[in-house]
Steps between C-alpha positions, in 0.01 A plus 500: 500500500626845398461760770571864511656703773357845461672765714464888491804717568501870473172499301638251245356144459737204443396158404721187575404161369576192717420137506302396805178337609161656444450770757398856547648698781519870573761630744529855627811643642473880556451676171610190290242257381614155399254282318551132422236390251427309188584688180646507154699817471879482461719743687843620572728192507754621748246600755287196438804265549605676827141496644445139378826400691377679814174316497666163427763542777314692773122459437244760392477696821867549553556570121235772516668651796851483339364671181337769700815573709705520183239748359526707823885522490520563125223757462459666821756458778806500277399831354406653835789398715790469241447793273773588252444872528583742781350834598664826428536561872679165543730569219593848630565360845721211380700728256611715798674197670877503487710233671779628735756342282472479122353171377480442128301200373601338165205332329620228265291371218599267214295581185419237241247577215284687744162605364499872457189568718646283776846674482342844518285414802810349675708815428211730607466311830864546580495872420191543718699401817452740782859430613719653225856386577493202257653382175345257261751265333362335180687228314329425159538164339213553255534356143508722185127477451443676826692820436208690656633407841818707455316781340247526789769487762700770325190725499472469879872523548514837313268644778638320798881443547440260784418235242800296385473286184722246332427311178643150535659341196335168561245337736685302757196393710329659790786463750784645283270774368423598851870486589558760214237725668670447836831617352340831436383550858669755725246527774528400872214251461392276209131457422379221253214548258365319200454683171133479478402560871418808685628676822250663741594877523596458871714187475844671508374737781409204715815312417740794582320572829525137594873520422548806704288407798589121533835492341375232252726348245240292328135623456198357332122601470168335435384486141194474279447336162274655243386460132490797275448781748590512873138499600447158341640318800566136470673417837671677788801347674506615866825346605640408843811646650810314404565148636730240348283190503227669314741649256674171441166351398372801295646821346227708659719826483486558125439881454559784596849415631783734575839418664827663598740528211789384726307155544519458118875533511522212751267273312558567138237568244239275332607158378379388161486137590187592717317686239129490578572492871777763497328718754466202743865403467606866547279553801628180668857628472412854598298398801777270629710810528230760606506624849162684507220372282178728509151436351275797418138377542365716218416415139766703312565285191252419221584171307355486164341179384507398135571192291849373558572697816631312811220669684236322293589167649769237517358336195614801295863429572545159660876517491488752781416237749806279440721808494362595831553149647880514389536832666350382824739193501799738460369708788489187719858418413623859570335499842616146584143370531479125406197434290348454157270743327183389323275706278133485472355315198153656520553840659791729474746622512491338854751272660575285812818389649553145610723592797742241637416375854788355709432144595672575830242757615283388796137598490252495791139453419250634754148353449171619655354152566443162348352625171795722438734229594355267243558758221847567631593144492381473139729787403798367700476149344533633147807698588871419555550804717548477883193555708389453869144539599349638819152596621423868565434422869844339522693783323751696701710795425816315604446249214531768229882545512558131410344550151560702185130562422159449675183420319161562656206291377148583597200270501260480206745530207647264240674532163282631214497266214306610183565460130343842448822667645797582263826556677821672394768241410475145617370476851568159645540555862310532826366800695772486749775485241347801326486727812845393592629586150357851551723546808831430312581860395648676797245777511203266522430383851132382499277344239153355448278336234191630325184355640189403298152426626241347257706577198548862595783681670454531868816701549842541338656715773350813638546870455435795739436864469298752713310583184344152488163437639622220740864620518617148398379322189567152362656527152301362209227354726213358284695480175430166315774247463540561135532876526872607511377809681629863472817519296509119509613508859354165583750346258829582676649549846502839656595690804208600729488673831274261683460126484211300643408158624555168322864427468731768621883446482758727678879497549566399856728790585230756416229305694725469804571867499125578496406255764769645743404859438122477454278593792188385313347168586317417179374146422800325326292401208275815451505759227575756777823313579612486140402866436699621795794276404494645138489854619805418716684362193412812303647711778831315453487581113455129425243346282191264496412304180171331396498236236210386277707224338404223744184636671287373788135448518266517801357164557301551818367786706780743585482698815509872418719724727369835584748793472527725800441866456836603634674278250354667199610842603788454255759767466730335252429527130432169319776505235345231297164676476440794275270764661322555166324165571301681754299623196586222249518196728132415457558484132840345476507284816133439469430596864132495586 
């Protein structure tokens, strides 16, 4: 039976045919009406395929909700909260800012057969900067048929001497072409930009203020992707502050990025063997040397989507994934981290590292009761690592120093097994081994697993912010098992600020320090205990990791732990949470 999805967006009606059983359903979400009904009209194939996939994977109700939320972000919230234009008053105010010490920013852009309209828009966006101490370094590898690129740049150059231009004799690829642009740069900081993208008028103002106020040597901003014009928003990337585990799994930094020129002298330029993931390779090397990395939680870069751009999807340039994997393996070698990098086959470019675990490590497993003990024994029996097991009522602080790691296992959980899930790389290990792998990098001291309930996410870590209704929120709660979630974050490990119940692993040294210093008497297997412990870890500038690769499921009723009022009076900023989600979280994290 041929069915039609009829949905109205911005006064326009779209029809998407699907194959399904005979039905007629009308769903209302705000000002979007989604109708599933019998029909014969054909529609827009791309939209039809996407909505068909949503219904197949998530069911009609969730699919309608997801379509509506995309509509809200693309046609309303994106335009309202991430406008490309600024007021005359804001422009005048920002133009008055002068740093105490001169800071020049060199924006480097490799050009290659850039369409004239894209090129002019890019140049206009640079010239519109409210901070004026910049130079634009353009290296042009365009072929003879695209001579208009040179002519257009020369027209702008005649009016603005801050624009530097070099016509290259041949196209050497993205990395070498960018290196030619870098050779022209004389600024204190280097900013990276693609030839068809746009800068927000305030990006350099914000970058330079951050440099002056925070002594940053590596800075990045949030970004937005668009089609055609900037008010045709496709997606908005609200990024976390920098953390190594998240970055090893995904190059979330992208644009806009600026870094100290002296860092470039230490690391060298772009490397052509990593073309397609040259930015990821460069960032890995720069961040290994950077002393102060700062994230500006504002959308200040506009990434143009069109056929063939990396932004339009990994399928446009599949070689980028393998180049990124090789860059990650080199990073592991430089940092003396023993492990093998794998790339995603279905989503990307995303990665995971199979970290080496020493067979000499001793691990203590603390179980809540008989039910947790049974699950723990199943995990222990499939592993060749060293474990001892003890009940929570028998656990003593004095035991901790005899072990390298401690794993807490709560009642009501077991490993999630489902063919609907697709993992990154080849996952053939237990939950215990996965959470212990997450602890191998020196900065990671606690880890946990994503938890599902009835084929939906129960929690994948927690975030906190005073702007949230309940102060603390479970990440991705309610997202169906097949949905990779916002920016595909349910497909790779990431750093989070708070971990919850299920399986919780921690390095013994950190746990012992906390137990010796803590005056709180929380239940050993409660969320309150884990939250307090995670905040203690954060205070030590160490990290927590959540992994969706070997998840858990709730198999029996789980006792909920109430959070005390005094606990949620949080003063520390959640570095893994972007405050813009106070507005967009409902639509991207699917909070109720």
